Steps between C-alpha positions, in 0.01 A plus 500: 500500500606224740297242310645611168856473630432155645354375174789634299732314732401171342693575180809590701488190721727205433451133574727353770747227411319241711137398492282634780303301756175615337608339172555173686152539645371567149639166382306310766189533284688338214568192714124451500459602137765256376342225710164567333663496158673171583162364604354600163784321317435186706130521417585540132690171518232306686148636534455675165714294266222493240563871440872507583601750232241763587546456875878522471456815292289655776762413761774652283293816460453535876866431572616760248252758630619456858860519384434828315369655823801384700748604232367854466491550876856370534609752238312777682669421832838476324457845346357708784543470875254237631549635853284801410154489655324559168677211327436277800129571460525407130682174585254407775202571274656284229570231758134487603388504138730207420351311794153553352626377162647186658174426682307550175725272292300174527182667369652778290358340185174444685304702753794719614599627158379856561673513839826377349487741206404808704765432763770448238408819316496704822853378580639561153338840447538621859881478498572713190210733584661581833842545337349734241370716784808470721752579224338821379757733354766229472613334173414159643132594491498439125593138556227458762244642257612254234463205737160629613386523137590139425339369818185697430470326162566158653263584785209536259574151369532356852165644607336389176624147559377505859152598386496241222446163664554286191782432258551873462650522848807303399533695176470843666737410784758354263493816292524715813803314627659513155460878499681524835781268395555689176501829687749368754728366227493821296526754786133600474519716183229760443463716185666841543636395838768264374625175648789621712561250787466589865872453551561812293299709746550333838768269628394140561707335773634180342613371839160557660315343207732200497439443870127507438549237229697287746222524757229403252712210381531371856123523546450291188764253616313453825204380294691181409558427869139587583346280231727201566487528877123540512450203267713275723359621833152353482557143373844474663827358376540212258786397275361675195400817686836518675690471173286775345544722807877460475481578128302815578762610753782435253316706240458790745873499573581484128266789422659707777853418389441577133307820567753657737826352374463500123712778347494591134824503301710811519392561859689430817279446801652677793294336768553812705255648740474818298193368321600638161499161327353456155315757296149400401414481133219697342296180487577401858137527610396258225780271608360500853161404356654188344702423813205517738268324258748216463533462876123489548469228233774301673326538837168377361665209318677369808190550713286301257744209498509491880119489509482228234834314467355196326573443129426570224591867479303745291673676209377838625660439839830411330479826306447692824784328689758551224353816351523689828882476525529578126307825549715582802827447312386707202385780727821500701716509188336827391493665842842660466601777269658372179835662441588546130865414564423161653306200366194379687557203728355186342506279811140569601378457141677162483337404829157595367560286192604200713182531706285522187659190349475306829129577524415295190580150634386594853136435409585129530650532851321484836405844634751483787781418256402798284541743791833339592631531144394865473661584834826322414527677165430835664763431766746400229438827319567695821827314557611538138414869501710548813793316344486705181512828685740375769335708765705372789371559852363852472180592674173544319519794258214746489353529153 
């Protein structure tokens, strides 16, 4: 009887407004995971350029898979109380599993394919399987069963790809990830069980989820500092490396300013300590995927220029340096909820267009100049965005 009451308590629990210390601990693994992903992007640009398209596709697949794990766990902790012992066990198990995935990344399409696939499937099936058991007798159990069904289907494809060591691995894993993304976008519909979203059965704390997004964004932002700083540390300072390091710092500040200070039209940022801030859109998790992906590309681009500042610059490196901020701006523009009564702010779209146009002639510039141009444009966008919204001197708003 005691066990049954404790298990039923999960459905009645509510997520706190602020993220817990365990969730911060959980994100430590993603510092390592993002660093490994950044390393794969750098390798795609240098070591394996003869197969750039396929290698970049593998890196994108890994990045999206890791993001799916983080996104679903952030939603879990923003729905139920992560201070519960049972949910802490789930988070810690996922944390260890993510560490195994990050370690397996370099050889995931090689000798560690089975390890990667099995670990990923255990994480993705284990979470909804536990919720299905813990939410017995509660309406939310139906949603957990739907999620479990979709992940079971994708799990078969993941395991099949892990066993297949040839071209089939990429095909199976791409299909598996597509199944999960479609399920996530459509609220995991199952025949005769509907497609009703979780928010209709349990309350998701917008404030808690937004704070988790903020924390993950800061982890990604640290990757720019890590890549640029590490690249400068070993050879030491020179004129070109110093200019690129300054450009990297300017870009970090611009990313921070745009992310926290941009406010969509029809909204007044209070800047208060209440933490209410903006409401996240339905596609906010996909927006975060673009934001973090853009920052990682920027980090790799600046790091590569610091390591090799001599001209000429490669077209792929130009695409990374300018494409990273473009992805960030597009992701940030769709992070907020779109209000029907107010038009969408076009400032970030204009900034993305300016960056895209500036990238074309940059292939004729020295690498150091390319980083400086990208950083100056990004800083200009941050300043212009602040002027348009006339934020004043308020403190950082919580999303």
